[in-house]
C-alpha positions in Angstrom: 3.2 -3.4 130.3 0.9 -6.2 131.7 -1.4 -8.1 129.4 -4.6 -6.5 130.8 -3.1 -3.1 130.3 -2.2 -3.9 126.7 -5.8 -5.1 126.1 -7.0 -1.8 127.5 -4.7 0.1 125.1 -6.1 -1.9 122.2 -9.7 -1.3 123.2 -9.4 2.4 123.9 -7.4 3.0 120.8 -10.1 1.5 118.6 -12.8 3.6 120.4 -10.7 6.7 120.0 -10.4 6.1 116.2 -14.1 5.6 115.9 -14.8 8.8 117.9 -16.4 7.0 120.8 -13.9 7.6 123.6 -14.9 9.9 126.5 -13.0 10.8 129.7 -14.4 11.1 133.2 -11.8 12.8 135.6 -12.1 12.6 139.3 -10.2 14.5 142.1 -7.2 12.1 141.9 -6.5 13.2 138.3 -5.8 16.8 139.5 -3.8 15.8 142.5 -0.5 15.4 140.7 -0.8 19.1 139.6 -0.7 20.2 143.2 -4.3 20.4 144.0 -5.8 18.9 147.2 -8.0 15.8 147.3 -11.3 15.8 149.2 -9.8 14.7 152.5 -7.2 17.4 152.4 -9.7 20.0 151.4 -12.1 19.1 154.3 -9.4 18.6 157.0 -9.9 22.2 158.4 -13.6 21.6 158.5 -13.2 18.2 160.4 -10.8 19.9 162.8 -13.3 22.6 163.6 -15.9 19.9 164.3 -13.4 18.0 166.5 -13.5 15.1 164.1 -10.6 13.1 162.5 -10.8 13.4 158.8 -8.9 10.1 158.4 -11.7 8.2 160.2 -14.4 9.8 158.0 -15.4 7.9 154.9 -18.5 9.9 154.0 -16.9 13.3 153.2 -20.1 14.7 151.7 -21.9 14.3 155.0 -18.8 15.8 156.8 -19.3 18.9 154.6 -23.0 18.9 155.6 -22.2 18.7 159.3 -20.3 22.0 158.9 -23.2 23.7 157.3 -25.6 22.4 159.9 -23.4 23.7 162.7 -23.3 27.1 161.0 -27.0 27.4 160.4 -26.7 26.4 156.7 -24.0 29.0 156.1 -21.3 27.5 153.8 -19.2 30.6 153.4 -16.1 28.9 154.9 -16.5 25.9 152.5 -16.7 28.3 149.6 -13.6 30.1 150.8 -11.7 26.8 151.1 -12.6 26.1 147.5 -11.4 29.5 146.3 -8.2 29.3 148.3 -7.2 25.8 147.3 -8.3 25.9 143.6 -7.4 29.4 142.7 -3.7 28.7 142.8 -2.0 28.6 139.5 -1.2 25.0 138.5 0.1 23.6 135.2 -1.7 20.6 133.6 0.1 17.3 134.2 1.6 15.2 131.5 -1.6 13.0 131.6 -3.7 16.1 130.9 -1.4 17.1 128.1 -1.6 13.6 126.4 -5.4 13.6 126.6 -5.6 17.1 125.2 -3.5 16.1 122.2 -5.8 13.3 121.4 -9.1 13.8 119.4 -11.3 13.2 122.4 -14.6 15.1 122.0 -16.1 14.6 125.4 -14.9 15.2 129.0 -16.8 14.8 132.2 -15.4 15.8 135.6 -16.4 16.4 139.2 -13.4 18.7 139.6 -13.7 22.4 140.1 -10.3 23.3 138.7 -9.6 24.4 135.1 -6.7 22.0 134.3 -8.6 20.2 131.5 -9.6 23.4 129.8 -6.1 24.8 130.1 -4.6 21.7 128.6 -7.0 21.9 125.6 -6.3 25.5 125.1 -2.5 24.9 125.1 -3.1 22.5 122.3 -5.0 25.2 120.4 -8.3 23.4 120.9 -11.6 25.1 121.5 -13.3 23.8 124.7 -17.0 24.3 125.2 -17.4 24.5 129.0 -20.7 23.4 130.7 -21.2 23.9 134.4 -24.8 25.3 134.4 -28.0 24.1 132.9 -28.3 27.2 130.7 -24.9 26.5 129.1 -26.2 23.1 127.9 -28.5 24.9 125.5 -25.8 26.8 123.7 -22.9 25.6 121.5 -19.6 27.3 121.2 -18.7 27.7 117.5 -16.1 25.3 116.1 -15.6 23.5 119.4 -13.2 20.6 119.6 -14.3 19.2 122.9 -17.1 19.6 125.4 -16.1 19.7 129.1 -19.0 19.0 131.5 -18.2 20.2 135.0 -21.1 18.5 136.8 -20.2 19.8 140.3 -19.4 23.3 139.2 -16.5 25.6 138.5 -14.0 27.4 140.9 -15.1 30.7 139.4 -18.6 30.1 140.9 -17.7 28.5 144.3 -21.1 29.4 145.9 -22.8 27.1 143.3 -20.5 24.2 143.6 -21.9 20.8 144.7 -20.3 20.1 148.1 -22.8 19.1 150.8 -25.4 16.4 151.3 -28.1 19.0 150.6 -26.4 19.7 147.2 -26.3 16.1 146.3 -29.9 15.4 147.4 -31.2 18.3 145.3 -29.0 17.5 142.3 -31.5 15.3 140.5 -34.0 18.2 140.6 -31.7 21.2 140.2 -29.4 19.7 137.6 -31.6 17.1 135.8 -30.3 18.2 132.4 -26.8 17.1 133.4 -28.1 13.8 134.6 -29.8 13.3 131.2 -26.7 14.3 129.3 -24.4 12.0 131.2 -26.9 9.1 131.0 -26.9 9.6 127.2 -23.1 9.6 127.0 -22.8 6.5 129.2 -25.1 4.7 126.7 -23.4 6.0 123.5 -19.7 6.4 124.4 -17.0 4.4 126.0 -15.7 6.1 129.2 -12.2 5.9 130.7 -12.5 6.9 134.4 -9.3 8.4 135.8 -8.6 9.6 139.4 -11.9 8.3 140.6 -12.8 6.6 143.9 -16.5 6.0 142.8 -17.9 7.3 146.1 -19.7 10.1 144.4 -23.5 9.8 145.1 -24.4 11.5 141.8 -22.4 9.1 139.7 -23.6 6.1 141.6 -27.2 7.3 141.1 -26.7 7.7 137.3 -24.8 4.4 136.8 -27.4 2.5 138.7 -30.2 3.8 136.5 -28.3 3.1 133.3 -27.7 -0.4 134.5 -31.4 -0.9 135.3 -32.5 0.5 131.9 -30.1 -1.6 129.8 -29.6 -4.6 132.2 -27.2 -7.0 130.4 -26.9 -4.8 127.3 -25.1 -1.9 128.9 -22.0 -0.5 127.4 -18.6 -1.5 128.8 -16.6 1.3 130.4 -13.1 1.2 132.0 -11.2 2.7 134.9 -7.6 2.6 136.0 -7.0 2.1 139.7 -3.9 1.6 141.8 -3.6 -1.8 143.3 -3.5 -2.1 147.1 0.0 -2.3 148.5 1.2 -3.1 152.0 2.3 -0.1 154.0 5.7 -0.1 155.6 4.3 -0.6 159.2 0.9 -2.0 158.2 -0.3 -5.1 159.9 -0.6 -8.1 157.5 -4.2 -8.8 158.6 -5.2 -5.2 157.7 -3.5 -5.4 154.3 -5.2 -8.7 153.5 -8.5 -7.1 154.5 -7.9 -4.2 152.1 -7.0 -6.7 149.4 -10.3 -8.6 149.9 -12.2 -5.4 149.8 -10.5 -4.5 146.6 -11.6 -7.7 145.0 -15.2 -7.1 146.1 -15.1 -3.5 144.8 -13.9 -4.8 141.4 -16.9 -7.0 141.2 -19.2 -4.1 142.1 -17.8 -1.9 139.4 -18.4 -4.7 136.9 -22.0 -4.8 138.0 -22.5 -1.2 136.8 -20.5 -1.8 133.6 -17.1 -0.6 134.6 -14.0 -2.9 134.2 -11.1 -2.0 136.4 -7.5 -2.3 135.2 -5.0 -2.1 138.1 -1.5 -0.5 138.1 1.1 -0.8 140.8 2.3 2.8 140.4 0.5 5.9 139.2 3.3 6.4 136.6 1.9 3.4 134.8 -1.2 5.4 134.0 1.0 7.8 132.0 2.6 4.8 130.2 -0.9 3.6 129.2 -1.9 7.0 127.9 1.3 7.4 126.0 0.7 4.0 124.4 -2.7 5.1 123.3 -1.3 8.3 121.9 1.4 6.3 120.1 -1.2 4.0 118.5 -3.2 7.0 117.4 -0.3 9.0 116.0 1.2 6.1 114.1 -1.8 6.1 111.8 -0.7 9.6 110.6 2.2 9.7 108.1 4.1 12.8 107.4 5.7 12.8 103.9 8.7 15.1 103.5 10.2 15.6 100.1 11.5 18.2 97.7 13.1 17.5 94.3 14.4 19.8 91.7 16.6 17.0 90.5 15.5 13.3 90.8 19.0 11.7 90.3 19.6 8.8 90.4 16.1 8.3 89.0 14.3 10.0 86.2 11.4 12.4 86.9 8.6 10.2 85.5 9.5 7.1 87.6 10.1 9.2 90.7 6.6 10.8 90.4 5.1 7.4 89.8 6.8 6.1 93.0 5.4 9.0 95.1 2.0 8.6 93.5 1.8 4.8 94.1 3.2 5.0 97.6 0.7 7.7 98.7 -2.1 5.8 97.2 -1.0 2.6 98.9 -0.7 4.4 102.3 -4.2 5.8 101.9 -5.5 2.3 101.0 -4.1 1.0 104.3 -6.3 3.6 106.1 -3.4 5.8 107.1 -3.7 9.6 107.1 -1.2 11.6 105.1 0.3 15.0 106.1 2.4 16.9 103.6 3.8 20.4 103.0 3.3 20.1 99.3 7.0 19.8 98.6 8.6 20.9 95.3 8.4 18.1 92.7 6.4 15.6 94.8 3.4 17.5 96.2 1.1 16.9 93.2 1.9 13.2 93.1 1.0 12.9 96.8 -2.4 14.6 96.3 -3.2 12.6 93.2 -2.4 9.3 94.9 -4.5 10.0 98.0 -7.4 11.6 96.0 -7.7 8.7 93.5 -7.7 6.1 96.3 -10.3 8.0 98.2 -12.6 8.6 95.3 -12.3 5.0 94.1 -13.7 3.8 97.4 -16.6 6.2 97.1 -15.3 8.6 99.8 -14.6 12.3 99.9 -11.3 13.9 100.6 -11.1 15.5 104.0 -8.7 15.7 107.0 -9.2 12.0 107.7 -7.2 11.2 104.6 -5.0 14.2 103.8 -3.8 17.3 105.5 -1.9 19.7 103.2 0.0 22.7 104.6 1.6 24.5 101.6 4.4 26.8 102.7 4.0 30.6 102.2 6.5 31.7 99.6 6.5 35.5 100.1 6.7 37.6 103.2 3.5 39.6 103.7 3.3 39.7 107.5 5.6 40.9 110.2 7.2 37.5 111.0 10.2 36.3 109.0 9.4 33.5 106.5 11.9 31.0 108.1 10.2 31.5 111.5 6.8 30.8 110.0 8.1 27.7 108.1 9.6 26.3 111.4 6.2 26.8 113.1 4.5 25.0 110.2 6.8 22.1 110.4 6.4 21.7 114.2 2.6 21.9 113.8 2.5 19.2 111.1 4.8 16.8 112.9 2.9 17.2 116.2 0.2 15.1 114.6 2.4 12.4 113.0 3.7 9.2 114.4 5.8 8.3 111.3 7.8 10.6 108.9 9.0 9.5 105.5 11.8 11.4 103.8 12.5 11.2 100.1 14.9 13.1 97.7 15.7 16.5 99.4 17.3 19.0 97.1 16.5 22.5 95.7 17.9 25.1 93.3 19.3 28.1 94.9 21.1 30.9 93.0 21.4 28.5 90.1 23.1 25.8 92.2 21.6 22.5 93.3 21.9 22.1 97.0 20.6 19.8 99.7 17.2 20.8 101.3 17.8 22.5 104.7 14.0 22.4 105.2 14.1 18.6 105.1 17.0 18.6 107.5 14.9 20.7 109.9 11.8 18.5 109.6 14.0 15.4 110.3 15.4 17.1 113.5 11.9 18.1 114.7 10.6 14.6 114.0 13.4 13.0 116.0 12.9 15.4 118.9 9.2 14.6 119.0 9.8 10.9 119.0 8.4 10.4 115.5 9.6 7.2 113.8 11.7 8.4 110.8 12.0 6.5 107.5 14.5 8.1 105.1 14.3 6.6 101.6 18.1 6.6 101.0 17.9 5.3 97.5 16.2 8.6 96.4 19.5 10.4 97.1 20.3 13.9 98.2 19.3 14.8 101.8 17.4 11.5 102.2 20.6 9.6 101.6 22.4 11.6 104.3 19.5 11.1 106.7 19.4 7.4 106.0 23.1 7.1 106.9 22.4 8.8 110.3 19.4 6.6 111.0 21.4 3.4 110.3 24.1 4.5 112.7 21.8 5.6 115.5 18.9 3.0 115.3 18.6 0.8 118.3 16.6 -2.4 117.9 15.9 -2.7 121.7 13.7 0.4 121.7 11.1 -1.2 119.4 9.0 -4.2 119.8 9.8 -5.4 116.3 13.3 -4.0 116.3 15.0 -7.0 114.7 12.5 -7.1 111.9 12.8 -3.4 111.3 16.6 -3.2 110.9 17.0 -5.1 107.6 14.0 -3.3 106.1 15.6 0.1 106.9 18.8 -1.2 105.4 17.1 -2.0 102.1 15.9 1.6 101.7 19.5 2.7 101.3 20.8 -0.2 99.2 21.6 0.8 95.6 20.2 -2.5 94.4 16.7 -1.7 95.8 14.2 -0.7 93.2 11.5 2.0 93.8 8.8 -0.7 93.6 10.6 -2.7 96.4 11.1 0.5 98.4 7.3 1.0 98.4 6.8 -2.6 99.6 9.4 -2.1 102.4 7.8 1.2 103.6 4.4 -0.5 103.9 6.0 -3.4 105.8 7.6 -0.9 108.2 4.4 0.9 108.8 2.8 -2.4 110.0 5.7 -3.1 112.3 6.1 0.2 114.0 
């Protein structure tokens, strides 16, 4: 990843953690899902007008030409929208990544429902706004607001399409302009799939710039760098490069910094990196202990307590299923650290998911437990495993639940840290990790290897194990 892309990941990750990140999605963001862009949508209209859509740069005016010729009747335009955007399409990986992140605000000029669908698939409640009246109501327990400033496919007749629509927008949709202006002042936007030729956005950005002059908030966009076509004349390519440089400067003028990629797949890499940064701040602790051998119960509980407290102190969030023999120590460690700092315990510090122990519904308990585990690990970037045994029919056996959690974590790409010195299933998992771990897959791989090794070395104390785990968390 290039240096400017890494800086973008750093900046947006910080804004995400502070709850300031917002997304603005343009037509290009939906194209990978199979939907058409503006040119493809309006090609039949251009053909009907005996125009070449590839020679037209002002597509809003092209749509207006059609309504003018048809005595302001836009029925065909509406039908084109319904035909092209009513097709069933699955959200792209980029949609899915964003939906997994705690992003509270989305703006889009798209008519499709990909953003809403992606949020729903991640069990999030989306509050959709595409009319002025909807702005005055709030959907209970919403996770994200999706502002569809140009309308929704279910209401094609009201969609913003023509020059008339754009000219009336500041009158008919003034509440949306006010809302977006406020968000541009208070949030940091990442623009995706945007060409920045939208008259409404240009109008709003210019007024925010005039209002705040040199104090305007910095926003970001990701654009594909101009590349020479196979049969393109060199002079034409150099002309496009020069225009790209000038366009970058124009974006800076309105407070948007452009970061360029050579291929669209790099956008996915950037979003994945942001998700990785976010998830690595959440630590899943897996553990169950009926027997603490080779340690005694008291020192084992103190180890779990001090480790949980230290993790909380480092500003990580802890997720736990309240495992046998260690759950109370985890809660106490996180709670005491939070209270000491004058805070209150909430989901920013600790998420507890105690497992149901008796079957009261229709689904088998094991099926519910598996779903619990997948749900918890979906939020984590790191998983720590310790001890791992239970008493069954009077016999001490290895924890199959920990085994399942480990397998789920590996499948989800979670970084796994088995504390082998605690014995039982953790020792078995540590052996597997040491055999399969590949330094080349991690930026600090060579520093991580010896630390992982210490966690299974019999000479390592529990105090040293805590130090090693904290060092690993900083390196991952």
